[in-house]
PLY file of the C-alpha trace (Angstrom):
ply
format ascii 1.0
element vertex 439
property float x
property float y
property float z
element edge 438
property int vertex1
property int vertex2
end_header
0.00 0.00 0.00
1.35 3.35 -0.96
1.27 6.28 1.47
1.86 9.91 0.59
4.19 11.22 3.31
4.25 14.80 2.09
6.78 16.85 0.19
10.24 16.13 1.68
13.00 18.35 0.37
16.73 17.74 1.00
19.13 20.64 0.68
22.79 19.65 0.43
23.87 22.98 1.88
20.91 23.34 4.22
20.92 23.66 7.98
20.41 21.00 10.62
16.63 21.46 10.79
16.24 20.92 7.09
18.35 17.77 7.14
16.39 16.37 10.10
13.22 16.51 7.96
14.33 13.48 5.93
14.63 10.84 8.70
11.61 12.23 10.57
9.48 12.04 7.42
10.59 8.49 6.72
9.80 7.41 10.30
6.34 9.01 10.15
5.67 7.27 6.84
6.61 3.89 8.29
4.40 4.44 11.34
1.45 5.37 9.12
1.94 2.23 7.04
1.93 0.06 10.15
-1.25 1.73 11.41
-3.04 1.09 8.12
-1.89 -2.52 7.99
-3.22 -3.04 11.50
-6.64 -2.06 10.23
-7.12 1.23 12.07
-9.91 3.05 10.29
-10.78 0.03 8.18
-14.54 0.08 7.51
-14.87 -3.00 5.31
-17.48 -5.69 6.00
-15.06 -8.61 6.05
-14.14 -10.68 9.08
-10.38 -10.58 9.62
-10.01 -12.57 12.84
-11.89 -15.76 13.53
-11.61 -18.15 16.47
-11.82 -21.97 16.27
-14.25 -23.30 13.66
-15.62 -25.94 15.99
-15.43 -28.60 13.28
-12.92 -31.14 14.48
-11.19 -28.78 16.92
-10.96 -28.92 20.70
-11.80 -25.32 21.48
-15.26 -24.31 22.63
-17.64 -22.81 20.11
-18.16 -19.12 20.60
-17.93 -15.78 18.89
-15.97 -15.84 15.68
-15.92 -12.19 14.69
-13.27 -10.72 17.00
-13.68 -7.25 15.52
-17.48 -7.63 15.52
-17.98 -6.74 11.87
-20.99 -7.87 9.91
-21.05 -10.85 7.60
-22.96 -9.73 4.51
-24.94 -12.55 2.88
-26.51 -12.17 -0.56
-29.94 -13.78 -0.98
-31.74 -14.87 -4.17
-35.23 -13.28 -4.39
-36.63 -15.78 -6.92
-36.18 -19.34 -5.69
-39.12 -20.15 -3.42
-39.26 -21.65 -0.90
-35.47 -21.79 -0.49
-35.01 -18.03 -0.89
-37.46 -15.37 -2.03
-39.18 -12.13 -1.20
-42.92 -11.70 -0.63
-44.13 -8.12 -0.64
-47.58 -9.12 0.59
-46.30 -8.74 4.15
-45.52 -5.10 3.53
-48.89 -4.55 1.87
-50.92 -6.40 4.50
-49.21 -4.72 7.44
-48.74 -1.35 5.78
-45.08 -1.48 6.78
-42.69 -0.29 4.03
-39.71 -1.68 5.96
-40.93 -5.18 5.01
-40.77 -4.41 1.28
-38.38 -6.82 -0.47
-37.49 -8.43 2.85
-35.44 -11.60 2.21
-37.23 -14.81 3.19
-36.94 -18.56 2.74
-35.86 -21.77 4.39
-32.16 -21.43 3.63
-32.19 -17.91 5.03
-33.83 -19.09 8.26
-31.30 -21.90 8.75
-28.40 -19.52 8.09
-29.84 -16.90 10.44
-30.07 -19.51 13.22
-26.52 -20.66 12.46
-25.28 -17.09 12.82
-27.07 -16.71 16.16
-25.62 -19.94 17.52
-22.12 -18.82 16.58
-22.48 -15.23 17.79
-22.08 -13.90 14.27
-23.52 -10.57 13.17
-25.06 -11.47 9.80
-26.80 -9.09 7.40
-29.02 -10.59 4.69
-29.26 -8.59 1.49
-31.24 -9.40 -1.67
-29.23 -9.45 -4.84
-30.79 -7.99 -7.96
-29.21 -10.50 -10.33
-27.81 -13.94 -9.57
-24.72 -13.07 -11.60
-23.58 -10.88 -8.71
-22.62 -14.24 -7.14
-22.17 -16.67 -10.02
-22.01 -15.78 -13.70
-23.90 -17.34 -16.57
-20.54 -18.73 -17.73
-20.05 -20.60 -14.43
-17.45 -18.45 -12.71
-17.41 -16.43 -9.49
-19.53 -13.26 -9.58
-17.98 -9.84 -9.04
-19.92 -9.00 -5.83
-18.53 -12.09 -4.12
-15.12 -11.70 -5.69
-14.84 -8.04 -4.62
-16.04 -8.66 -1.07
-19.44 -6.96 -1.28
-20.82 -10.30 -0.09
-19.07 -12.68 2.30
-21.50 -15.47 1.38
-23.93 -16.07 -1.45
-27.00 -18.01 -0.30
-29.37 -20.21 -2.31
-27.10 -22.43 -4.40
-26.48 -26.16 -4.90
-23.18 -28.02 -4.86
-21.97 -29.39 -8.21
-18.52 -30.73 -9.14
-17.64 -27.81 -11.42
-18.59 -25.24 -8.78
-16.36 -26.78 -6.12
-13.37 -26.02 -8.36
-13.96 -22.30 -7.85
-15.79 -21.75 -4.55
-16.34 -23.22 -1.08
-19.57 -24.85 0.11
-20.49 -26.00 3.64
-18.47 -29.04 4.70
-21.06 -30.85 6.82
-22.10 -34.39 5.90
-24.98 -33.23 3.68
-22.82 -30.48 2.16
-25.77 -28.18 2.58
-28.84 -27.34 4.67
-31.26 -29.59 2.74
-30.95 -33.01 1.18
-29.19 -33.40 -2.14
-31.58 -32.47 -5.00
-32.00 -34.33 -8.27
-33.21 -33.24 -11.70
-35.85 -34.27 -14.21
-37.40 -33.57 -17.60
-40.27 -31.07 -17.46
-42.65 -31.23 -20.44
-46.07 -30.03 -21.53
-48.53 -32.56 -20.07
-50.77 -32.47 -23.16
-48.00 -34.04 -25.26
-48.89 -37.37 -23.68
-51.91 -37.41 -26.00
-49.48 -37.82 -28.93
-47.96 -41.28 -28.38
-45.23 -40.78 -31.00
-44.12 -37.45 -29.56
-44.29 -38.71 -25.97
-42.03 -41.62 -26.95
-39.61 -39.25 -28.71
-39.26 -37.20 -25.52
-37.75 -40.24 -23.79
-34.53 -39.32 -25.70
-33.97 -42.94 -26.70
-33.92 -42.21 -30.47
-34.79 -45.70 -31.62
-37.24 -44.45 -34.24
-34.46 -43.96 -36.81
-30.81 -44.87 -37.42
-29.47 -41.33 -37.85
-26.13 -40.11 -36.52
-26.60 -36.90 -34.58
-23.14 -35.60 -35.44
-23.86 -35.60 -39.20
-27.55 -34.66 -39.20
-28.68 -31.54 -41.08
-31.82 -29.55 -40.29
-34.14 -27.69 -42.61
-33.77 -24.01 -41.81
-36.93 -22.48 -40.39
-37.51 -19.32 -38.39
-38.85 -21.33 -35.45
-35.93 -23.82 -35.41
-38.41 -26.67 -35.86
-37.39 -27.86 -39.32
-37.12 -31.57 -40.18
-33.82 -33.41 -39.80
-31.95 -35.48 -42.42
-28.78 -37.59 -42.47
-26.42 -39.20 -45.01
-26.25 -35.95 -46.94
-22.76 -36.45 -48.38
-19.43 -34.92 -47.45
-19.88 -31.57 -49.16
-20.89 -28.63 -47.00
-24.52 -27.67 -47.48
-25.06 -23.93 -47.75
-27.83 -22.35 -45.73
-29.73 -21.41 -48.89
-29.92 -25.10 -49.79
-31.26 -26.22 -46.43
-34.83 -26.46 -47.64
-37.06 -29.49 -47.31
-37.17 -30.14 -51.05
-33.39 -29.98 -51.52
-32.53 -32.08 -48.47
-35.10 -34.73 -49.37
-33.36 -35.20 -52.72
-29.81 -34.92 -51.44
-29.87 -36.92 -48.17
-30.26 -40.65 -47.72
-32.15 -40.69 -44.42
-35.07 -38.92 -42.85
-34.56 -38.65 -39.08
-38.00 -39.25 -37.60
-36.92 -38.59 -34.00
-34.95 -35.48 -34.95
-33.17 -33.82 -32.07
-34.62 -32.82 -28.69
-34.38 -29.18 -27.70
-33.64 -29.01 -23.97
-33.96 -25.72 -22.11
-31.59 -24.83 -19.27
-31.68 -21.94 -16.83
-28.48 -20.06 -17.59
-25.93 -20.30 -14.78
-27.91 -22.82 -12.70
-26.62 -26.13 -11.37
-28.97 -27.95 -13.74
-26.85 -27.24 -16.81
-25.67 -29.14 -19.87
-22.31 -29.98 -18.26
-24.08 -32.40 -15.92
-25.01 -34.52 -18.95
-21.43 -35.77 -18.78
-22.46 -38.06 -15.91
-26.25 -38.27 -15.49
-27.99 -41.27 -17.06
-31.23 -41.60 -19.00
-33.77 -43.43 -16.82
-35.19 -45.19 -19.90
-31.85 -46.68 -21.02
-29.57 -46.67 -17.99
-26.95 -45.06 -20.24
-25.70 -41.52 -20.66
-27.66 -39.32 -23.04
-26.61 -39.07 -26.69
-25.65 -35.40 -26.72
-25.34 -35.39 -30.52
-29.14 -35.68 -30.57
-29.73 -32.85 -28.09
-29.85 -29.13 -28.82
-28.92 -27.01 -25.81
-31.12 -23.92 -25.40
-30.48 -21.25 -22.76
-31.75 -18.22 -24.69
-35.40 -17.21 -24.87
-37.15 -17.50 -28.24
-37.14 -13.72 -28.58
-33.40 -13.05 -28.45
-33.88 -9.51 -27.15
-35.47 -10.99 -24.00
-32.15 -12.54 -23.01
-31.26 -15.73 -21.21
-33.62 -18.30 -19.73
-33.19 -17.31 -16.08
-36.33 -18.43 -14.17
-38.75 -21.34 -13.95
-41.39 -19.14 -15.56
-39.09 -18.67 -18.55
-38.86 -22.47 -18.83
-42.68 -22.72 -18.68
-43.08 -20.02 -21.31
-40.58 -21.69 -23.66
-42.32 -25.06 -23.27
-45.70 -23.47 -23.92
-44.48 -21.76 -27.09
-42.77 -24.92 -28.36
-39.35 -23.27 -28.46
-38.06 -26.12 -26.30
-39.27 -29.72 -25.97
-37.98 -30.31 -22.44
-36.95 -28.20 -19.48
-34.04 -29.64 -17.49
-35.00 -28.63 -13.95
-34.93 -29.68 -10.32
-37.38 -32.57 -10.27
-39.25 -31.05 -7.32
-40.20 -28.09 -9.50
-43.91 -28.96 -9.43
-43.85 -28.93 -5.64
-42.03 -25.61 -5.60
-44.12 -23.89 -8.28
-47.44 -25.67 -7.77
-49.14 -22.58 -6.33
-47.40 -20.00 -8.53
-48.87 -18.07 -11.45
-46.90 -17.81 -14.67
-47.53 -14.17 -15.46
-45.50 -14.27 -18.67
-47.27 -17.36 -20.05
-50.41 -17.28 -22.18
-51.89 -19.70 -19.69
-51.23 -18.00 -16.38
-52.37 -21.16 -14.58
-49.84 -23.40 -16.33
-48.24 -24.42 -13.03
-51.44 -24.74 -11.01
-53.66 -26.48 -13.59
-51.49 -29.52 -14.30
-50.35 -28.12 -17.63
-46.77 -29.20 -16.94
-45.48 -32.64 -15.93
-42.29 -34.59 -15.32
-41.96 -37.08 -18.19
-42.92 -40.65 -17.30
-43.83 -43.74 -19.28
-45.03 -47.15 -18.09
-43.90 -46.56 -14.53
-40.47 -45.12 -15.39
-40.00 -41.45 -14.54
-37.34 -39.21 -16.05
-36.40 -37.82 -12.65
-33.88 -38.54 -9.92
-31.07 -37.50 -12.27
-28.08 -37.04 -9.96
-26.58 -33.75 -11.10
-25.52 -32.49 -7.63
-23.01 -33.72 -5.04
-24.59 -32.00 -2.04
-27.60 -30.15 -0.73
-28.67 -26.54 -1.14
-27.12 -23.76 0.92
-24.60 -21.11 -0.10
-20.97 -20.56 -1.01
-17.87 -18.52 -0.16
-14.59 -17.46 -1.71
-11.63 -19.77 -1.11
-9.97 -17.21 1.17
-13.09 -17.10 3.38
-12.82 -20.66 4.64
-12.93 -19.44 8.25
-16.33 -17.82 7.63
-17.56 -20.97 5.85
-16.48 -23.12 8.81
-18.10 -20.80 11.35
-21.48 -20.74 9.62
-21.33 -24.47 8.89
-20.68 -25.18 12.57
-23.79 -23.20 13.52
-25.86 -24.97 10.87
-24.69 -28.38 12.09
-25.85 -27.54 15.61
-29.20 -26.26 14.34
-29.83 -29.27 12.07
-28.97 -31.60 14.97
-31.77 -30.03 17.03
-34.47 -32.00 15.21
-37.38 -30.44 17.07
-36.39 -27.01 15.79
-34.96 -27.92 12.38
-37.62 -30.43 11.32
-40.48 -28.25 12.58
-39.08 -25.34 10.57
-38.57 -27.53 7.51
-42.19 -28.71 7.68
-43.34 -25.08 7.56
-41.88 -24.87 4.07
-42.50 -28.45 2.91
-45.57 -29.51 4.91
-46.45 -32.85 3.33
-44.87 -36.14 4.34
-43.61 -36.60 0.80
-42.00 -33.16 0.60
-40.49 -33.51 4.07
-38.76 -36.75 3.11
-37.41 -35.16 -0.07
-35.97 -31.98 1.44
-35.49 -32.23 5.21
-32.31 -33.79 6.63
-32.89 -36.55 9.20
-36.57 -35.75 9.68
-38.27 -38.75 8.07
-37.20 -42.15 6.86
-33.58 -41.07 7.42
-34.19 -40.10 11.06
-31.45 -40.85 13.62
-31.72 -44.18 15.43
-34.43 -43.89 18.06
-35.42 -40.46 16.76
-38.82 -39.08 15.82
-40.16 -39.38 12.27
-41.38 -35.79 11.97
-42.36 -36.28 8.33
-44.92 -38.99 9.11
-45.95 -37.73 12.55
-46.47 -34.08 11.66
-46.48 -33.94 7.88
-49.71 -33.82 5.93
-50.52 -36.83 3.75
-50.34 -36.65 0.00
-48.70 -33.89 -2.03
0 1
1 2
2 3
3 4
4 5
5 6
6 7
7 8
8 9
9 10
10 11
11 12
12 13
13 14
14 15
15 16
16 17
17 18
18 19
19 20
20 21
21 22
22 23
23 24
24 25
25 26
26 27
27 28
28 29
29 30
30 31
31 32
32 33
33 34
34 35
35 36
36 37
37 38
38 39
39 40
40 41
41 42
42 43
43 44
44 45
45 46
46 47
47 48
48 49
49 50
50 51
51 52
52 53
53 54
54 55
55 56
56 57
57 58
58 59
59 60
60 61
61 62
62 63
63 64
64 65
65 66
66 67
67 68
68 69
69 70
70 71
71 72
72 73
73 74
74 75
75 76
76 77
77 78
78 79
79 80
80 81
81 82
82 83
83 84
84 85
85 86
86 87
87 88
88 89
89 90
90 91
91 92
92 93
93 94
94 95
95 96
96 97
97 98
98 99
99 100
100 101
101 102
102 103
103 104
104 105
105 106
106 107
107 108
108 109
109 110
110 111
111 112
112 113
113 114
114 115
115 116
116 117
117 118
118 119
119 120
120 121
121 122
122 123
123 124
124 125
125 126
126 127
127 128
128 129
129 130
130 131
131 132
132 133
133 134
134 135
135 136
136 137
137 138
138 139
139 140
140 141
141 142
142 143
143 144
144 145
145 146
146 147
147 148
148 149
149 150
150 151
151 152
152 153
153 154
154 155
155 156
156 157
157 158
158 159
159 160
160 161
161 162
162 163
163 164
164 165
165 166
166 167
167 168
168 169
169 170
170 171
171 172
172 173
173 174
174 175
175 176
176 177
177 178
178 179
179 180
180 181
181 182
182 183
183 184
184 185
185 186
186 187
187 188
188 189
189 190
190 191
191 192
192 193
193 194
194 195
195 196
196 197
197 198
198 199
199 200
200 201
201 202
202 203
203 204
204 205
205 206
206 207
207 208
208 209
209 210
210 211
211 212
212 213
213 214
214 215
215 216
216 217
217 218
218 219
219 220
220 221
221 222
222 223
223 224
224 225
225 226
226 227
227 228
228 229
229 230
230 231
231 232
232 233
233 234
234 235
235 236
236 237
237 238
238 239
239 240
240 241
241 242
242 243
243 244
244 245
245 246
246 247
247 248
248 249
249 250
250 251
251 252
252 253
253 254
254 255
255 256
256 257
257 258
258 259
259 260
260 261
261 262
262 263
263 264
264 265
265 266
266 267
267 268
268 269
269 270
270 271
271 272
272 273
273 274
274 275
275 276
276 277
277 278
278 279
279 280
280 281
281 282
282 283
283 284
284 285
285 286
286 287
287 288
288 289
289 290
290 291
291 292
292 293
293 294
294 295
295 296
296 297
297 298
298 299
299 300
300 301
301 302
302 303
303 304
304 305
305 306
306 307
307 308
308 309
309 310
310 311
311 312
312 313
313 314
314 315
315 316
316 317
317 318
318 319
319 320
320 321
321 322
322 323
323 324
324 325
325 326
326 327
327 328
328 329
329 330
330 331
331 332
332 333
333 334
334 335
335 336
336 337
337 338
338 339
339 340
340 341
341 342
342 343
343 344
344 345
345 346
346 347
347 348
348 349
349 350
350 351
351 352
352 353
353 354
354 355
355 356
356 357
357 358
358 359
359 360
360 361
361 362
362 363
363 364
364 365
365 366
366 367
367 368
368 369
369 370
370 371
371 372
372 373
373 374
374 375
375 376
376 377
377 378
378 379
379 380
380 381
381 382
382 383
383 384
384 385
385 386
386 387
387 388
388 389
389 390
390 391
391 392
392 393
393 394
394 395
395 396
396 397
397 398
398 399
399 400
400 401
401 402
402 403
403 404
404 405
405 406
406 407
407 408
408 409
409 410
410 411
411 412
412 413
413 414
414 415
415 416
416 417
417 418
418 419
419 420
420 421
421 422
422 423
423 424
424 425
425 426
426 427
427 428
428 429
429 430
430 431
431 432
432 433
433 434
434 435
435 436
436 437
437 438
């Protein structure tokens, strides 16, 4: 750090007083540097000094923030019930201070963790998820620059752990590990051929996805052909009539257009290890078109579940690759941007299933949902994790809170750690005892 120590002038023929100015100025400069390095006057929000993490150590758990500064935690406003904001509280109570107040299960667990550890935590809504994690799967500038000490409302995936820290408890999060599934328009089940195609098995033709050519259409829904020769086909020649005459195969199953929420854990990279429930094998990615832009390019990336619903409704995508609990999460939500505002609530969307096999349970994640930290903030990660471990171990508090967000027995068993069929030996099955039956 550079420090301006003033204008020091040395005169070779000067008097004693003038010559004394040099060493005195240097000494003052050194003292000022030491003061700054010690943090005097530092008004940042970071924690500099942290006591024992409590995870594997012998010291007693206690306050971690020696200098009593706040831990600033960014919260997603659009992922209910994990993290969200509900302005109805402000409207109902006539209290403007409740406007855009962060809410959600992950926030409540983290708040309790902070209390148990004596941490002063401030929860702040972020306006765009890219403040924490970019659409290109790298650390966001607000976390990188220290505006946030923690970004809440994220899921652990292998590629993310290469760049950021997640909680290091057994569950690697504050909920159970989620899985993914194929979301489709429910009415497509009425078309047996199309419903079969959406299984992504591609046994209706013998085409090679890497050499297939599509008829160019404005809606990207043109027919597919294969065995079209080695010569490059110009765009102007990619018409149905020309390709029919030039190519040896018509590809009845075509390619499946799968929509992804840009920057989310459910992304196309996970197709490197997840397996198709209908084949037990990895998906043939040469027969899949990855879509993370909305049909109207000016509208930008697919960034919410409602965008997925809208793209399915319009036919721009065939499948939405989503958390397979999406219907539980969005079952009481309106899709304001869809033509059918009741698409979520009316059964208009479904997870693909056929003859008892469901395209869900796709293991894209390696841990539960919680939040993440920069690599140099491991002490903060450990402190908050220690508090969360204590809170989750108090099953009366944790499971009761979890049931407030996922009240049915089924939901409780999906999301809540150690509250149902996975309860500790001799423990209470809160999911069956207190959870409502059915969905």
